C-alpha positions as CSV (number, residue, x, y, z in Angstrom):
1,M,-32.2,-19.7,87.3
2,P,-34.3,-22.0,89.7
3,A,-33.9,-21.8,93.4
4,P,-31.4,-24.5,94.7
5,W,-34.4,-26.3,96.4
6,A,-36.5,-26.3,93.2
7,A,-37.5,-29.8,92.2
8,A,-38.2,-31.8,89.1
9,P,-41.9,-32.6,88.5
10,G,-43.0,-35.4,90.7
11,T,-40.4,-34.7,93.4
12,P,-42.0,-34.7,96.8
13,R,-42.5,-31.4,98.6
14,I,-42.1,-30.7,102.3
15,G,-45.3,-30.6,104.2
16,R,-45.1,-29.7,107.9
17,I,-41.9,-29.1,109.9
18,S,-42.0,-29.7,113.6
19,W,-39.4,-29.6,116.5
20,R,-39.6,-31.4,119.8
21,G,-37.2,-31.2,122.8
22,N,-35.7,-27.8,122.0
23,A,-35.6,-25.6,125.1
24,V,-32.5,-23.5,124.5
25,V,-33.1,-22.5,120.9
26,P,-36.6,-21.3,119.8
27,T,-38.4,-23.2,117.1
28,A,-38.4,-20.1,114.9
29,R,-34.6,-19.9,115.0
30,L,-34.3,-23.6,114.3
31,N,-36.5,-23.2,111.2
32,E,-34.5,-20.2,110.1
33,V,-31.2,-22.1,110.3
34,L,-32.7,-25.2,108.7
35,G,-33.6,-22.9,105.8
36,L,-36.4,-25.1,104.5
37,R,-40.1,-24.3,104.3
38,P,-43.3,-26.2,103.6
39,G,-43.6,-26.4,99.8
40,D,-39.8,-26.7,99.2
41,A,-38.6,-29.8,97.4
42,Y,-37.8,-32.6,99.8
43,D,-34.3,-34.0,99.6
44,S,-33.1,-36.2,102.4
45,L,-29.4,-35.5,101.8
46,A,-30.0,-31.7,101.9
47,V,-31.9,-32.1,105.1
48,E,-29.1,-34.1,106.7
49,K,-26.5,-31.6,105.5
50,R,-28.5,-28.7,107.0
51,L,-28.7,-30.6,110.3
52,S,-25.2,-31.9,110.6
53,Y,-22.6,-30.0,108.6
54,D,-23.0,-27.5,105.9
55,P,-19.7,-25.6,105.1
56,A,-21.6,-23.1,103.0
57,R,-24.1,-22.0,105.6
58,P,-25.0,-22.4,109.3
59,D,-26.4,-25.7,110.3
60,I,-28.4,-27.0,113.3
61,T,-25.6,-28.9,114.9
62,S,-23.2,-25.9,114.8
63,L,-25.9,-23.7,116.2
64,Y,-25.8,-25.8,119.4
65,M,-22.2,-26.9,119.4
66,D,-20.9,-23.3,118.9
67,H,-22.6,-22.4,122.1
68,G,-21.4,-25.1,124.4
69,Y,-23.7,-28.0,123.6
70,L,-21.1,-30.6,122.8
71,Y,-23.5,-33.5,123.4
72,F,-26.3,-32.1,121.2
73,Q,-28.2,-34.6,119.0
74,V,-31.0,-34.2,116.5
75,A,-33.1,-37.1,115.2
76,P,-35.0,-36.5,112.0
77,V,-38.1,-38.4,110.9
78,A,-39.5,-37.9,107.4
79,K,-43.1,-39.2,107.0
80,R,-44.8,-39.3,103.6
81,Q,-48.3,-38.1,103.7
82,A,-51.3,-39.2,101.6
83,D,-51.2,-35.9,99.6
84,G,-47.6,-36.7,98.5
85,T,-45.9,-34.2,100.8
86,V,-43.3,-35.3,103.4
87,D,-43.7,-34.0,107.0
88,L,-40.4,-33.5,108.8
89,A,-40.3,-34.0,112.6
90,F,-37.1,-33.3,114.5
91,T,-36.4,-34.5,118.0
92,V,-33.7,-32.5,119.7
93,T,-31.6,-33.7,122.6
94,E,-29.7,-30.6,123.8
95,G,-27.7,-32.3,126.5
96,R,-25.6,-30.5,129.0
97,M,-23.3,-27.7,128.3
98,A,-19.5,-28.3,128.2
99,R,-16.7,-25.9,129.0
100,L,-13.0,-26.3,128.1
101,R,-10.9,-27.5,131.0
102,H,-7.5,-28.2,129.4
103,V,-6.2,-27.6,125.9
104,F,-2.9,-29.4,125.2
105,I,-0.7,-30.4,122.4
106,T,0.8,-33.8,121.9
107,G,3.5,-34.4,119.3
108,N,7.2,-34.0,118.9
109,L,7.5,-30.3,120.1
110,D,9.2,-28.8,123.0
111,A,7.2,-27.1,125.8
112,S,8.0,-23.5,124.6
113,A,6.8,-24.3,121.1
114,K,3.6,-25.9,122.4
115,A,3.0,-22.8,124.6
116,A,3.6,-20.4,121.7
117,L,1.1,-22.4,119.5
118,L,-1.5,-22.5,122.1
119,K,-1.4,-18.7,122.5
120,R,-2.3,-18.3,118.8
121,L,-5.4,-20.6,119.0
122,P,-8.9,-19.5,119.9
123,L,-9.3,-22.2,122.6
124,R,-9.1,-21.0,126.2
125,T,-9.7,-22.8,129.5
126,G,-13.2,-21.9,130.8
127,D,-14.7,-21.0,127.4
128,D,-17.8,-22.8,126.3
129,F,-17.1,-25.6,123.9
130,S,-17.3,-24.4,120.2
131,R,-17.0,-26.5,117.1
132,A,-16.3,-23.4,115.1
133,K,-13.3,-22.6,117.3
134,L,-12.0,-26.2,116.9
135,M,-12.3,-25.8,113.2
136,E,-10.5,-22.4,113.4
137,A,-7.7,-24.0,115.5
138,N,-7.3,-26.7,112.9
139,R,-7.1,-24.1,110.1
140,L,-4.5,-22.1,112.0
141,L,-2.4,-25.2,112.8
142,A,-2.5,-26.3,109.1
143,Q,-1.3,-22.8,108.1
144,Q,1.8,-23.1,110.2
145,N,3.2,-25.2,107.4
146,R,5.2,-27.2,110.0
147,F,2.7,-30.0,110.4
148,D,1.0,-32.5,108.2
149,P,-2.4,-30.9,107.7
150,K,-4.0,-34.3,107.0
151,R,-2.8,-35.7,110.3
152,I,-3.8,-32.9,112.7
153,G,-5.9,-34.5,115.3
154,I,-8.4,-32.8,117.5
155,N,-9.6,-35.1,120.2
156,P,-12.3,-33.9,122.6
157,Q,-12.2,-35.8,125.9
158,P,-15.3,-35.4,128.0
159,V,-15.0,-34.9,131.7
160,W,-18.4,-35.8,133.3
161,R,-19.5,-33.9,136.3
162,P,-22.9,-35.3,137.4
163,T,-23.2,-33.0,140.4
164,E,-22.5,-29.8,138.4
165,T,-24.7,-27.9,135.9
166,T,-22.1,-28.2,133.2
167,D,-19.6,-30.8,132.1
168,L,-16.0,-30.2,131.1
169,V,-14.0,-31.2,128.0
170,D,-10.3,-31.5,127.5
171,I,-9.0,-30.8,124.0
172,E,-6.0,-32.8,122.8
173,L,-4.4,-31.4,119.6
174,V,-2.2,-34.0,118.0
175,L,0.5,-32.6,115.7
176,V,2.7,-34.5,113.3
177,P,5.6,-32.6,111.8
178,K,5.9,-32.6,108.0
179,A,8.4,-35.1,106.8
């Protein structure tokens, strides 16, 4: 069986891969998580998935966002070369770290029910922001079978602190009871 990145004849191949702007995560680690190498088939959708959100494997955005970098961004540029390869250049903007300030629930629940739910979730004041923990909280809330899983809202609300080394973020969890 061919590798998942194997390409049909005539499909462009990846040439060089370069990173710029990464200070927190070494280039070797970014390449490892990207999971593509020179010579692999070039597929723009696969590259985007490995940068932004890939439920089957780690991706570049979660690498940063799971360690506090809520404001992380990566801008890819694919440039076709004369030899038919495609060079990939990624510009990383790591941004400032964010820590959780307040985690709160809105919805038609009493205060004790909200407090009990919050204790079960992996979100704690003072923790670094983590996309994985937000996804886990969403999963745990959906498993409660008391709320409409399609209407669970997770709303990060940035709190900028220009004179501090980190910013804060409040997390609003919006819960709608099942009808």
